[in-house]
C-alpha positions as CSV (number, residue, x, y, z in Angstrom):
1,M,29.6,97.5,-43.5
2,R,32.7,96.6,-41.6
3,Y,34.6,99.4,-43.6
4,L,32.3,102.0,-42.5
5,K,32.6,100.8,-38.9
6,L,36.3,101.2,-39.3
7,K,36.0,104.4,-41.6
8,N,33.7,106.2,-38.3
9,K,36.6,104.8,-36.0
10,V,39.8,105.7,-37.3
11,G,38.9,108.8,-40.1
12,D,39.1,109.5,-43.2
13,D,42.8,109.8,-43.9
14,V,43.6,106.5,-42.1
15,F,40.7,105.0,-44.3
16,T,41.8,106.5,-47.5
17,K,45.3,105.2,-46.5
18,F,43.8,101.4,-45.9
19,I,41.3,101.3,-48.8
20,K,44.6,102.2,-51.4
21,S,47.0,99.8,-49.4
22,I,43.7,97.4,-50.4
23,V,43.5,98.3,-54.1
24,L,47.3,97.8,-54.9
25,S,47.5,94.7,-53.1
26,K,44.5,93.2,-54.7
27,M,44.0,94.8,-58.4
28,P,46.2,92.8,-61.2
29,K,49.4,94.4,-61.8
30,E,48.7,95.6,-65.2
31,Y,45.8,97.4,-64.0
32,V,47.5,99.5,-61.8
33,E,51.2,100.0,-64.0
34,Y,49.0,100.4,-67.5
35,Y,46.2,102.5,-66.3
36,K,46.9,106.0,-67.9
37,Q,47.9,104.5,-70.8
38,Y,45.4,102.1,-71.6
39,S,42.7,104.5,-70.6
40,E,43.7,107.5,-72.7
41,F,44.3,105.0,-75.5
42,Y,40.7,104.1,-75.2
43,R,39.0,107.4,-74.7
44,N,40.3,108.8,-77.7
45,Q,39.4,105.9,-79.3
46,L,35.8,105.4,-78.3
47,S,35.0,109.2,-77.9
48,D,32.7,110.0,-80.7
49,I,31.1,107.1,-79.9
50,K,27.3,107.4,-79.1
51,C,25.3,104.1,-77.4
52,D,23.3,103.6,-74.9
53,I,23.4,99.9,-74.4
54,V,26.7,97.9,-74.6
55,L,25.8,94.0,-74.8
56,V,28.7,92.0,-73.4
57,R,29.4,88.2,-73.2
58,S,31.1,86.6,-70.4
59,P,33.7,85.6,-69.8
60,V,36.1,88.5,-69.9
61,E,37.6,88.8,-66.5
62,N,41.5,87.7,-68.3
63,N,40.9,90.6,-70.9
64,T,42.1,93.9,-69.9
65,K,41.6,95.6,-72.9
66,I,37.8,95.1,-72.9
67,R,37.8,95.6,-69.2
68,Y,39.0,99.1,-69.7
69,Q,36.5,99.8,-72.5
70,L,33.7,98.8,-70.5
71,S,34.9,101.1,-68.1
72,I,34.7,103.7,-70.3
73,F,31.6,103.1,-72.0
74,H,29.9,102.6,-68.4
75,E,31.5,106.0,-66.4
76,D,32.7,108.4,-69.7
77,L,30.0,107.3,-72.1
78,R,26.9,106.7,-69.6
79,S,26.4,103.5,-71.4
80,K,24.4,100.5,-69.9
81,I,26.2,97.5,-69.8
82,F,24.3,94.3,-70.6
83,A,25.9,91.0,-69.6
84,F,25.1,87.4,-70.8
85,Q,25.7,84.6,-69.0
86,E,28.8,82.2,-70.1
87,G,30.8,81.8,-67.5
88,G,30.3,85.3,-65.3
89,I,32.1,88.3,-65.6
90,G,34.9,88.9,-63.2
91,K,35.8,86.5,-60.2
92,F,32.8,85.6,-58.2
93,S,32.6,83.1,-56.0
94,H,28.7,82.6,-55.8
95,Q,28.2,81.9,-59.4
96,T,25.7,78.8,-59.1
97,N,22.9,81.3,-58.2
98,Y,22.6,83.3,-61.6
99,E,19.1,84.6,-60.4
100,K,20.8,86.7,-57.4
101,Q,24.4,87.8,-59.1
102,Q,24.8,91.0,-59.1
103,L,27.9,92.3,-61.6
104,I,30.2,94.6,-60.7
105,G,29.9,97.5,-63.5
106,C,27.1,95.7,-65.3
107,D,23.3,97.1,-65.0
108,K,21.7,93.8,-66.1
109,F,22.5,90.1,-66.6
110,F,20.6,87.5,-68.4
111,Q,20.5,83.9,-67.6
112,W,20.5,81.9,-70.5
113,S,17.5,79.8,-68.9
114,N,15.2,82.7,-68.6
115,L,16.0,83.6,-71.9
116,K,14.7,80.4,-73.4
117,K,11.7,80.8,-71.4
118,Q,10.9,84.2,-73.1
119,R,11.7,82.6,-76.0
120,Q,9.3,79.8,-75.2
121,T,6.1,81.9,-74.6
122,I,4.4,81.9,-77.2
123,N,1.3,83.5,-78.2
124,F,-1.6,81.8,-79.9
125,F,-5.4,81.2,-80.7
126,L,-7.1,77.8,-81.5
127,V,-10.3,78.1,-84.4
128,N,-13.3,76.8,-82.9
129,E,-16.3,75.4,-84.6
130,G,-18.2,78.6,-84.4
131,N,-15.5,80.4,-86.0
132,N,-14.7,78.4,-89.4
133,G,-15.0,79.8,-92.8
134,R,-14.7,83.5,-90.9
135,R,-11.6,86.0,-92.7
136,L,-8.4,85.9,-90.8
137,D,-8.4,90.1,-90.4
138,N,-11.8,89.7,-89.0
139,Y,-11.4,87.4,-86.6
140,L,-8.6,89.0,-85.2
141,F,-10.1,92.0,-85.0
142,S,-13.1,90.2,-82.4
143,R,-10.4,88.5,-80.8
144,F,-8.6,91.3,-79.7
145,K,-11.7,93.7,-79.2
146,K,-10.7,97.0,-80.3
147,S,-7.7,97.0,-78.5
148,I,-5.2,96.6,-80.9
149,P,-5.3,99.2,-84.3
150,K,-6.3,97.1,-87.4
151,S,-3.3,98.9,-89.1
152,K,-1.2,96.7,-86.6
153,I,-2.4,93.6,-87.5
154,Y,-2.7,94.3,-91.2
155,S,0.8,95.2,-91.0
156,S,1.7,92.3,-88.6
157,I,0.1,89.8,-91.2
158,R,2.0,91.4,-94.2
159,K,5.7,91.0,-92.0
160,K,4.8,87.7,-91.0
161,S,4.6,88.4,-87.3
162,I,0.8,86.5,-87.6
163,K,0.6,83.3,-89.0
164,V,-1.5,80.6,-89.2
165,N,0.1,76.7,-88.6
166,G,3.3,78.7,-88.9
167,K,2.6,79.8,-92.5
168,R,2.5,82.9,-94.0
169,T,-0.8,83.8,-95.0
170,K,-3.2,86.8,-96.4
171,A,-5.7,88.9,-94.5
172,D,-8.6,87.6,-96.3
173,Y,-7.5,83.9,-95.8
174,K,-10.2,81.9,-94.7
175,I,-9.6,80.0,-91.3
176,K,-10.7,76.6,-90.7
177,L,-11.7,74.5,-88.0
178,G,-8.2,73.7,-85.6
179,D,-6.1,76.1,-87.3
180,K,-3.7,77.8,-85.1
181,I,-3.2,81.2,-85.5
182,T,0.6,82.6,-84.0
183,Y,1.0,86.1,-83.0
184,P,3.3,88.6,-81.3
185,N,2.7,90.9,-78.0
186,F,1.0,93.9,-78.7
187,V,1.2,97.3,-76.9
188,I,-2.4,98.0,-76.0
189,K,-3.5,101.2,-77.8
190,H,-6.3,103.6,-75.6
191,S,-10.0,102.5,-75.2
192,V,-12.0,103.9,-78.5
193,S,-14.8,105.3,-75.8
194,N,-12.0,107.8,-74.9
195,S,-12.3,109.6,-78.8
196,A,-13.7,113.0,-79.0
197,N,-17.0,113.8,-79.9
198,L,-17.9,110.0,-79.6
199,E,-21.2,110.4,-78.8
200,Q,-21.8,112.6,-82.0
201,H,-20.5,110.1,-84.7
202,K,-23.1,107.2,-82.7
203,E,-25.9,109.4,-82.9
204,L,-25.2,110.1,-86.8
205,V,-24.7,106.3,-87.5
206,K,-27.7,105.5,-85.5
207,S,-29.6,107.9,-87.1
208,A,-28.3,106.2,-90.8
209,I,-29.9,102.7,-90.3
210,I,-32.2,102.2,-92.7
211,Y,-33.0,98.6,-92.8
212,E,-32.5,95.7,-89.7
213,S,-33.8,92.4,-89.2
214,D,-32.3,89.5,-86.8
215,R,-29.6,88.8,-89.5
216,F,-28.5,92.3,-90.8
217,I,-28.1,95.8,-90.5
218,V,-27.6,98.4,-93.5
219,V,-26.1,101.9,-92.9
220,N,-26.6,104.7,-95.1
221,K,-22.9,105.5,-94.5
222,P,-21.8,109.2,-94.8
223,P,-19.0,110.4,-96.6
224,N,-15.8,110.6,-95.1
225,Y,-16.0,107.3,-92.5
226,A,-13.8,104.9,-92.9
227,V,-15.8,101.5,-92.7
228,H,-13.4,100.7,-90.0
229,G,-10.6,101.8,-87.7
230,G,-7.0,101.7,-88.5
231,S,-4.0,103.8,-90.5
232,G,-4.6,106.6,-87.2
233,L,-7.9,106.4,-86.8
234,N,-9.7,105.1,-83.6
235,F,-12.8,103.7,-85.0
236,G,-14.7,103.4,-87.9
237,I,-18.9,102.7,-88.8
238,I,-18.2,99.1,-87.6
239,E,-16.8,100.3,-84.1
240,I,-19.5,102.5,-83.5
241,I,-22.2,99.7,-84.7
242,R,-20.9,97.3,-81.9
243,M,-20.7,100.1,-79.4
244,L,-24.3,100.7,-80.1
245,Y,-25.3,97.1,-79.9
246,K,-23.2,96.6,-76.5
247,Y,-19.9,96.1,-78.1
248,S,-21.3,92.7,-79.5
249,D,-18.3,90.7,-81.6
250,D,-20.4,88.7,-83.7
251,F,-20.7,92.1,-86.1
252,N,-18.9,92.3,-89.1
253,L,-19.0,93.7,-92.4
254,A,-20.4,92.3,-95.3
255,H,-18.4,94.3,-97.8
256,R,-16.5,97.6,-97.9
257,L,-17.2,101.6,-99.3
258,D,-14.1,103.5,-99.8
259,K,-13.9,106.5,-96.7
260,S,-14.7,109.0,-99.3
261,T,-18.3,107.1,-100.7
262,S,-21.3,107.5,-99.1
263,G,-24.5,104.6,-99.1
264,C,-25.9,101.3,-98.8
265,L,-23.8,99.2,-96.4
266,I,-24.2,95.6,-95.0
267,I,-23.2,94.4,-91.7
268,A,-23.6,90.7,-90.7
269,K,-25.6,89.9,-87.0
270,K,-24.0,86.8,-86.8
271,M,-21.4,84.4,-88.4
272,S,-23.9,82.5,-90.1
273,A,-25.5,85.4,-91.6
274,L,-21.6,86.7,-92.8
275,R,-21.1,83.3,-94.5
276,N,-24.4,83.3,-96.0
277,I,-23.8,87.0,-97.3
278,H,-20.7,86.1,-98.7
279,K,-22.0,83.3,-100.8
280,Q,-24.4,85.7,-101.7
281,F,-21.8,87.9,-103.2
282,R,-19.9,85.3,-104.5
283,D,-23.0,83.7,-106.5
284,R,-23.6,87.6,-107.9
285,E,-26.8,87.4,-106.1
286,V,-26.5,90.4,-104.6
287,K,-26.9,93.6,-106.6
288,K,-25.4,97.0,-105.8
289,I,-26.2,100.5,-107.8
290,Y,-24.5,103.4,-107.8
291,E,-24.8,106.6,-108.8
292,C,-22.2,109.3,-109.6
293,F,-21.3,112.7,-111.3
294,V,-18.5,112.2,-113.8
295,Q,-16.3,114.7,-115.5
296,G,-17.2,115.7,-118.9
297,N,-19.6,114.2,-121.5
298,W,-19.8,110.2,-121.0
299,P,-19.2,108.8,-124.7
300,K,-23.4,107.1,-125.0
301,A,-21.3,103.7,-126.9
302,I,-19.6,103.1,-123.5
303,K,-22.2,101.2,-121.6
304,N,-19.6,98.3,-120.4
305,V,-16.0,98.7,-118.8
306,E,-14.2,95.0,-118.1
307,N,-10.5,94.8,-117.9
308,K,-7.9,93.5,-115.1
309,L,-7.3,95.4,-112.6
310,S,-4.1,95.5,-109.7
311,T,-4.3,97.2,-106.4
312,S,-0.6,98.6,-105.0
313,R,0.7,101.2,-102.9
314,D,1.9,104.4,-103.6
315,K,4.9,106.2,-102.5
316,Q,2.3,107.7,-99.6
317,S,1.2,104.1,-99.0
318,S,-2.3,104.8,-100.1
319,L,-3.9,102.3,-102.2
320,K,-4.5,102.8,-105.7
321,T,-5.6,100.4,-108.5
322,T,-4.5,100.3,-112.1
323,E,-4.6,98.6,-115.2
324,N,-3.0,95.1,-115.2
325,D,-2.9,92.3,-117.3
326,Q,-1.8,90.2,-114.6
327,G,-4.7,91.8,-112.4
328,K,-8.1,90.7,-111.8
329,T,-10.9,90.6,-113.8
330,S,-13.4,93.2,-113.3
331,K,-16.6,94.7,-114.9
332,T,-19.2,97.5,-114.4
333,K,-22.2,98.9,-116.6
334,F,-22.8,102.4,-116.9
335,I,-26.3,103.9,-117.8
336,I,-26.8,107.8,-118.7
337,E,-28.7,109.7,-116.2
338,K,-28.6,112.8,-117.4
339,Q,-26.1,115.0,-119.8
340,H,-25.0,118.4,-118.2
341,K,-22.9,121.2,-120.4
342,N,-19.4,119.6,-118.7
343,F,-20.4,116.8,-116.6
344,T,-22.4,114.0,-116.7
345,H,-25.1,112.2,-114.2
346,M,-24.3,108.2,-114.3
347,I,-25.7,105.2,-113.0
348,A,-22.9,102.3,-112.1
349,M,-23.8,98.4,-111.3
350,P,-20.2,97.0,-110.5
351,V,-20.6,93.2,-111.8
352,T,-17.5,92.5,-110.1
353,G,-16.2,94.3,-106.6
354,R,-12.8,95.1,-107.2
355,T,-10.8,97.9,-104.5
356,H,-11.8,101.5,-106.1
357,Q,-13.5,99.5,-109.3
358,I,-15.7,102.2,-110.0
359,R,-13.8,105.0,-109.5
360,A,-10.5,103.5,-111.9
361,H,-13.2,102.6,-114.7
362,C,-14.2,106.0,-114.9
363,Y,-10.9,107.6,-114.6
364,Q,-9.8,105.1,-117.5
365,T,-12.4,105.8,-119.8
366,G,-11.2,109.4,-119.5
367,H,-14.0,110.7,-117.2
368,P,-12.9,110.8,-113.8
369,I,-15.8,111.1,-110.9
370,V,-16.2,114.4,-109.9
371,G,-14.6,115.5,-106.6
372,D,-11.7,112.1,-106.8
373,N,-8.7,113.3,-105.6
374,K,-6.6,109.7,-106.2
375,Y,-8.1,109.2,-109.9
376,R,-8.1,112.8,-111.7
377,I,-7.5,114.4,-114.4
378,K,-6.1,118.4,-114.6
379,D,-8.0,119.2,-117.5
380,F,-11.2,119.2,-115.9
381,D,-12.3,122.5,-113.9
382,V,-15.7,120.9,-112.0
383,E,-14.9,120.8,-108.4
384,A,-17.3,119.5,-105.3
385,K,-16.8,119.6,-101.9
386,R,-16.9,115.6,-101.5
387,L,-16.5,112.7,-104.2
388,M,-19.4,112.3,-106.2
389,L,-20.1,108.8,-105.8
390,H,-23.3,107.2,-103.4
391,A,-24.6,103.7,-103.7
392,K,-27.7,103.9,-104.2
393,S,-29.1,101.1,-103.2
394,I,-28.7,97.4,-102.9
395,E,-30.3,94.1,-103.3
396,F,-29.8,91.0,-101.2
397,F,-31.7,87.9,-100.0
398,D,-32.7,88.0,-95.8
399,H,-34.0,84.6,-94.7
400,D,-35.0,83.7,-98.7
401,K,-36.9,86.8,-99.0
402,K,-35.6,89.4,-101.4
403,I,-35.0,92.6,-99.7
404,K,-34.4,96.1,-101.9
405,V,-32.9,98.8,-99.6
406,E,-32.5,102.5,-100.9
407,A,-30.2,105.4,-99.6
408,K,-32.5,108.3,-99.8
409,E,-30.2,110.6,-98.2
410,R,-27.6,112.1,-100.5
411,Y,-24.9,114.3,-98.1
412,G,-24.7,116.8,-100.1
413,F,-24.8,114.6,-103.5
414,K,-25.1,117.6,-105.8
415,I,-23.5,120.0,-108.0
């Protein structure tokens, strides 16, 4: 302010001479004598570098070369200069109060106390008794309440950003009372309710509910509906069901169906029901019957397919199941319903529940399911508008009573 007042009093010419005299008397000698030499040298050296941010560790007040480089980055290349506390940059008399310190030529200054405070901010959940035994992924889905894409949660688990008790774990890990689940800061996504045509999807799923009790819901899932959101999808069947029932976080998938598969899908309304149905699956008390159309004439001798399967991702990050001696045991029973000229109507009863199990088993016998673009053999020419695989019925126990639910609507399951 004093300089501005002086400028108004004495005029531009006198003021300019005054500033030049200050610069020549106060600026270090090498800055004046070697300015042209240094500036041309570093400008030529740095001209091809494109850099948005330059990080610099102080002190550099006695290093003329670094100062020239920083000035070229800042003025010529329009880079931002970020400095980190270590004695400061330049000769400042007020270095004790780092929070208010503004460094000449620097856009931001970071002090170690702030950085430490930031590093110590850890996000975590502690598992309570009501969530004991839940899958890690399902627990996180309910805690984040649809604000984080499921694909982001799964990738964070794979990349060790989400840990349990400080250790890497898998999405299907069964959490225990007292477990500490740490997670990073996520960017919140838009609400599911903003999705286009959401009301139409809700009406379709509501009309597809074919069984309901105080513990379970069974939905006759339409084809081309994912069971849950993620991988670019805002929502799936479970998210829509939760919306229909006022966003109840206790509602969880008891099992899964492929996006292209239609038919019976069980949803548990509470954690106790989820644990109960999972035990039924483990004890093989749940009976699932599928029907499918397969390419060609299925051999009458093949009534069971049993091998070891493993699932991996292809170049497009798409899941695919293949036979592998190091994989998990899988078994499917098959019954010929009706032979046609160039395809067969089959009944499939999976004994185990591996990813894409029925589709992989049909493919491995040389008779892939009609309409299956992932597991296909080019020699067959039978085509369809959808994957010809339908979860026809499911049997399970509800309050010790055996329930059999049939999905009679087949959503264009015909050739």
